[in-house]
N, C-alpha and C positions, 0 to 999 in steps of 0.2 A: 600425327594429331593425337592428343589425349583421347582415350576412348572409354573411360569409366570414372566413377566417383566412389571413393571408399568412405563408408559410414560406420561409426561405432556408437553404440548405445542401445539400451533396451527399454526406455521409457516411452510415454505417449508422444512426447515432443520428437524423439528420434524416429518413431514409427511414422508420424505425420510427415517429417522431412523426407524420409525414404519414399513414401507413397507419392509425394508431390514431385520429387526428382524423377522417379520412374515414369510418372504420367507425362512429364516434360520431355521424355525421350532419352533420359540418361540411363546408362547401364550401371547398376549398383553392385558393389562388392561389399558384403558385410564383414566387418572386422571383429573378431572375437576377443583378441587380446593385443596389447601394444607390440608384443614380440612378433606378431604375425604380419606386421606392416610391410616388411620387405617382400614377403611372399605374396602379398596382395597386389604387388605391381605398382608401388608408389611412384616409380620413375615414369610410368606411362599414364598415370592418373591425371584427370583434370582437376580434382580437388580431393582433400581429405576433410571429412566433417566429423568432429567429436562433440556431440551435443548432449551427452548424458549428464547426470547430476553429480558425478564424482569428479571434483576438481583435480585430484591427484592423477587419475587416469587420463583425463583430458589434457592435462599439462604434459604428461609423459608422451602421449601420442603426438601432440603439437610439436614438441621439441624434436622428437625422433623423426617425424616427417620432414621437418625443415632441414635436419641434418642429412637425410637421405636424398632429398631433392630441394635445393634452394628456390626453385621456380614454381613448385606446385602450390595451388591455392590451399591454404590451411584455414579452416573455419572452426574455431574452438569456443566452447561455452565455459567461462570461468567466472564464478560468482565472487571469488576473493579479489578485492580491488587492487591489492598490492601485486598479486600474481598477474592480474589482467593488464595492468599498466606496464609491468616489466616485459611481458611477452609481446604486447602490442608494439612496443618500441622497436623499430627495425624488423618487424615481423615478415615483411615482404608481401606477396599477394595473399589475399584472403582477409579475414577479419577475426578479431577476438571480441566476443560478445558476452553479455550478461542478461539472462532472461528477465530478472527483476528490473534491470535498468530499461529494457525494451518495453516491458508491459506497464511499468509504473505511470508513465504520462497519461495513458488512457484512463486509469483509475482516478488520478488527480483531476483530470478534466471532467469526469462524471461527478465527482464530489463537489466541484466548484460550479457546476452548471455551465461549463464553457462550451460555446459553439464555434470557437475559432481555433485555428491551428497555425502557428507561425512556422514557415518552412524556408530555410536559406537555400536558394537555387541560383547558381551562376553568378554569385556576387550580389544578388538582389534578395530582398526579403519579400517572399510571397505569403499570402494569408488565405487559408481556406475558412470561409465564413458561411454560416447557415442562417436562414431566416424563413419565416412562414410567408408564403405568397399572400398578398393583401387583396388581390383581385384576379379575375380570370384573364388569361392572355398567354401569348407565347413567351418563352424565356427571352427572346430578343426584344419583345415589346416591354417586358418588365425590367430587364437588366442590361439591355444594350449589347455591347460586345464582350461583356464579362464571360469568362469560360465556365460553363456549368460542369460540375463534377458529378452530382447525383441529384435525383429528385425522389423524395419519399412521399408516397401518396397518402393523403389524409384519410383517416377513418379505416385504414387497413392494417393498423399495427405498424411495427417497425421491423418485421421480418425481412429477410433478404428478398423474398418473392415480391415485395412491394417497392423495391428500390429500382430506379432506372439509372444505371451507371453511365456516366459520360454522355448524356443525351445531346442531340443537336439543338441549336438555338431556336429552332422552329417548333419544338415540342410544346404543346399547350399544357398549362397547369391550371389548377382550380384554387380558389381561396382555401387556405389551410394547408396546402401542400408544402412540405419542407424542401427548400432548395438550397443546396450547397454550391457555392461559387468559389473560384480561385482567381486571385489577382494580387497586385501590389496594394498597399494601403491606399495610395492615391487613386488607383483604379476603382477600388471599392467605394471610396468616398465620393468619387465623381458620379457614381450611379446611386448614391443615397443608401448604400449598404453600411450599416453601423457595425463597428467592431464591438461585440458584446463584452462588457467587462465581467470579471469574476463576480459571482454572487457573494458579496461580502457579508459576513455574519453581523448581526446587530449585537454588540457587546453591552453588557450592563452589569452593575454591581448591586448586590442586595443591600437594603438598609442595615445600619449598624446593629440594631436590636436583633434582627433576624440572623445576622452573622454571628452575634454572641450566642444566641440560642443554638445555632448550628454547631458552634464550637463545643458547647456543653454536650450536645447530643453526640458529637463526634467522639469526645473523650469517653462518654458512657459506652459507646459502641466499640471503641478500639481496645479498651482494657479487658483483661480477663475477668469474667463475671465473678469469679471466686475472690477477687481482690476486695470487692465490697463486703463479702461475707467475713473475710479476715479482719477488715476494718471494724465491722460491727462487733465481732468478738472482742477485739482489743479495747474498744471504747466501753463496752459493757463491763469488761474486767476492771478497767480503770475506774469507772463510776462505782462499781460495787466496793472496790477496795477503799476508795475515798470516803464513802459513806460509813463503812465499817470502822475505819480508823478515826473518823470524826467523833464517833460516839463511844468507842471502846479503848482508845489509846489514852493511858493515864500516866500521871507523874512525869511531866506536866500534861495537861490536856492539849488538844489541837484545834485550831480554827479550821474552817473549811478549806482555806487556801493552803494551810500547812498540810492538811490531809491529802489534798490533790498533789501537792509538791512531793510529799514523801511516797505516795503511791506511784507516782511517775518514776522517781529515781529507783524505787524497788523493782518495778517492772522492767526498767531499762538496765538493771543491775549496775547502776553507777555508784551509789553509795558514797556520798561526799563526807559522811561522818557527822553531820549536824543533827541527824535523827538516827535512832537505832531501836531495835526490839529488845535490848537488854533491860531487864527488870520488868518486862511485860508478862502477862499470864502465859502459861505454857501453850494453851490453844492458839493464842495470837502469834506466838513464835512459830508454831507449826504451820499456821496459815501463811506466814511470811515466806516459809520455805516453798510452799506450793505456789505462792504468788510469783516468786522469782523464777521458778521453773516454767510457769505458764507465760510469764513475760518473755523469757528467752525464746520460747516456742513461737508465740504470736509475732514477735519482732522478726524472727528468722523467716517466717512465712511471708510477712509483709515485704521484707527486703527481696525475697525471691520473686514476688509478683512485680515489684518495681523494676528489678533487673530485667525481667522478661519484657516489660514494656519499653525500657530504654535501650537495651543491648541486643535484643533479638531482631529478626527481620520484620517483626510487627511494626516497628517504628517507621520503617520505610513505607510499608503499605498504609499505615495510618496517615502519614504526611501526604501521600498521594491522594487519598480520599478527601482529606481536608482541603487540599488545593482545588480539587474538582468541584467541591461544594460551592465555591465562590466563582466558578467559571460558567459562562454562557456563550453560545455561538461557536463552540469548539467543534472539531471534527473527530469522531470516534473511530479509531483503527483497531480492529480485532485481529490479533495474531502478530507476534513480533519476530517473524522469520525474516529471511533476506528480502522478501517481497514487501512485507509490512514495514520494516524499518526504512526501506527505500521510499515508499509512499509517504511515511511520516516525515522523513528528512526533506522531501520536496515540498510538502505542505508547510513545514516550518520555514523553509527558505523563502516561501511566498508570503510569510508574515501571518500565518494562521495558527491559532491555538490547537493543539492536538492532545488527545487523551488516548492511551493505549490500554487494551485489555489483553492479558497474557496468562495462560494457565501455568506455565512452568516458571517457578521462582528461581531457577538456575539458568534461565535463558542467556545465551552469550551476548545478546544485543542490549541487555539491560543497562550496561555501562554507557553504551552509545546514546540510549534514550536519556540517561541522566545528563550527559554532556549537552544534549539538545534542549534540556529543561522541559522534558516531556514527562508528565506524571504517568506511572504505570500501575494499573489496578490488577493485582494478582487474583485471578478467579476464573470461573467458567462462564463464558458469555452466553451460554444457553440457559443460564439461570437469571430470572428477572431481578433478583437482588444485586447481582453483579452489574447488570446494565444500569440499575438505579444508582449504584455507587459511581458509575462512570458518567453520570449526568445525562442519561439518554433523553430525559424530558426537556433538556436545554440544548441538545446537540443540533448542529447545523447540517451535518451529513454523517453517514456511517459507511465505512469500508470494511467488509468482512473478508480477511485475507489469510486465514490459517492454511496449513498444508493439507487438511482433511476436507474433501468435498462434502462429506456427509455432515460434518460439524458446521460448515459454512451454510449449507442449505437449511439445517435445523435452526441455526441462529437467525437466518433471514426470515423464516416463518414466525419465529418468536418476536422478532423486531416488528414485523407487520402487525402482530396483535398488540404489542406494547404501544406502538406509535399511534394506532387507531387512525383518527382523521388527519394526523400529521404525516401519514404515510404518503410518499410521492412515488408514482409509478415511473417517473423519469425525472432527470435533473432539470429539464426545461420547465417543469411545473412547480407551483408553489408546494411547499412541504419539505420533508426531509428525504433527500435521495439516499437510497441504500444500494451500495455497489457490492456485488458478490463475486468472489473469485471461485470459479469452477474450472478445475484443471482440464477436464475432458470437454471438448467442444460440443459433442453430441449430447452429453448429459446436460450441459449448460443450456443448450437450446430447448431441450425437453422441460427442464425446470422453469425456464423463463415462460414458456407457453402454459404450463400447468398452473403455476402459482402467481403469474402476473409480474414477475421480476423483470423490469426493463433493463436494468444496468447489470447484466451478467457478463463478466469478462473472463475469457479463457486465456491463460498464459500460453497455451499451445497455439491458439489462433493468433495471438498478438506477436509471438516471437518467431514462429516458424517462417514467415515470409523473409525475415532478415537472414536467417541461415540459408534458406533456399536461394535467395537472390545472390548472396555472397558466394555460394558454392558454384553458381552458374556464371559468375562474373559480372553481375549487375551491381551498379553503385547504388545501394539503398540509402536514401536520404531521410525518409520519414514514413511512418504509417499512421493512419487515423481511421476512425469508424464513422459511418453514417448508419444510424440504426444499429443492426448487428452485422452490417456488411463491411468488410475490411478493404481499405484502400491503401495504395502505396505510392510514394513519390520516389522515382529512381532515375539515375543517369545511364544512358545506353550509348555505347560507342559503336558507330556505324562502320562496319568492316568493308573494305574495298571488294567489290564484286558480289556482295550479299544482296538479298532481295530488297533491302531498304536503300541501297545505294542508288540515288537518283529518283526515288519514289516521291510522288506528290503526297502531301499530307492528307489530301482529300481521299486518297486511295489506301490509306492505312487500314489494314483488314481487321484490326482488333479494336475493342471498345476502350480506347485510351485517348488521352488528350495531351498533346505536346505543348508545354507552356514556355519552353525556351530552347534555343539551339545555339550551341557554342562551337564555332569552327574556325577555319583559317581566315574567313572573311569577317570575323567578329561575332558579336552576340546578337541574336534576334530574340526579343521578348514578344510574347503573344504572336507567334507565327500564324500566318493565314493559310487557308486551305490550298492556295495556289503556290505556296512555298514548297521547295524540294529539299530532301535530305541528300547529303553528299558524303562521300567516303571521308573518314577521319573526323566527321562531326560527332559531337556528343549531344544527343537529344535527351531532354529532361521531360519525362512523362509522368502523368498521374492517372490512376485508374485502379480497378480491382487487380490485386496482385497476380491472379491467374492470367489476366490479360497482359500484364507487363512481362511475365515469364514467357508467354506465347510470342510476344514481340521479340524478346531476346532470342528465342530459338530461331525465329525467322531471320534475325540479323546475321546468323551464321551461314 
């Protein structure tokens, strides 16, 4: 029997995975370098987990582990989509995962105010849907035979301590309690539970005069301010030369138009030959020399500013700001890393307008954003001017997803001040939901409690269950959140002779709910308490992921 799990990585995600696997009873061997894999006993290992942030190292470990033992479970973190697809093809036991891909759906749901989660299970489409209880009563009285997933008590916040996971149907609830149920679409409809649609933004276009005024202001703000000074000097020089020649050029005299024409061709050093300074007073010819030098200088300066406007990166930034000025109801994404671009891509795929704020003008995902037709504002999101350029006053939701927790928290605090009354503590309320990525779960919980941020998402909290489940042999299908409590849907194979073999569902010792059983006798949807598990069945469970992992351990 395999007796240990090999883990490589030194970040918060790997630490969380290691702690959870150890608490589940697994013996952990830490891998320092890919070359030490053979010495770590990969041939006797239950799984090899490489969840660090370095794709190159993770790829090397995954390929080497598969070469040393084709049957060991290999769980690898690869953010590069090309590498991930190539390794996943014919990978064997285990999983090839991407943290951004795992965590992005939770952010998208929070931005859109979704309270439903579609989950494919055993060839059927299940839906987790949440709603506020409209009256007092038991879950059975309110929702019949629908399977309750969680109850979030009203008036006690959304912390984990106020969530009742997988309650019995006889649990009483009060008006305002949030109840999450799971079932097929038909099951939910039969009990009057509506599938809440996305909160679609109200789109509008500004009147033409306002757009014209905005375009003028945009041009004024986009160009280098010294351009206007250079233009002023050029026009002043032209006006002075025109007036001077009108009254001092003799033999023959000049009209005002002739003087303007001659001044222009002198400043531009064109010299068509129709006018000249031959025969003019010496002082006027000396003035002509100075005028030509001044003309060359001012023309060169003007061309330099025009080239800067047209050829530099300024034109891209200017175009993005101009597009945003005509947008309303868009979703603002701060940070264009692998997580941010994934969220932006998913939102665009759902038909939503997206605006991105990114500090680095050399970001490698800028080209991807261009292909998705997403305007990118280059600037610091902790500055109010940058948020104004991104149309914060017209935004439908904001997702702050940079790699720096401190930047995300600072941006969230500034957003709360900028939005004022439009600030929404949660996506279920009216206002602008603000979703913050905080990598560390403990810090995220503390920030949420201190500053009232309801939609704080930890990538560690969202991704770790997938890696842990895959390492232990659980078929992870989906994860979702109720409040800040993480739930998982997974498939569990019942081994012959295990504790679960022949167990009544009513005797299941963990706080989970079995929504389907697939076995030799067929598929049972919504199994009852008096149904039994049998060897070689696959039971599909929903519940807190700790409880699912405990059930997995019992199955052995």
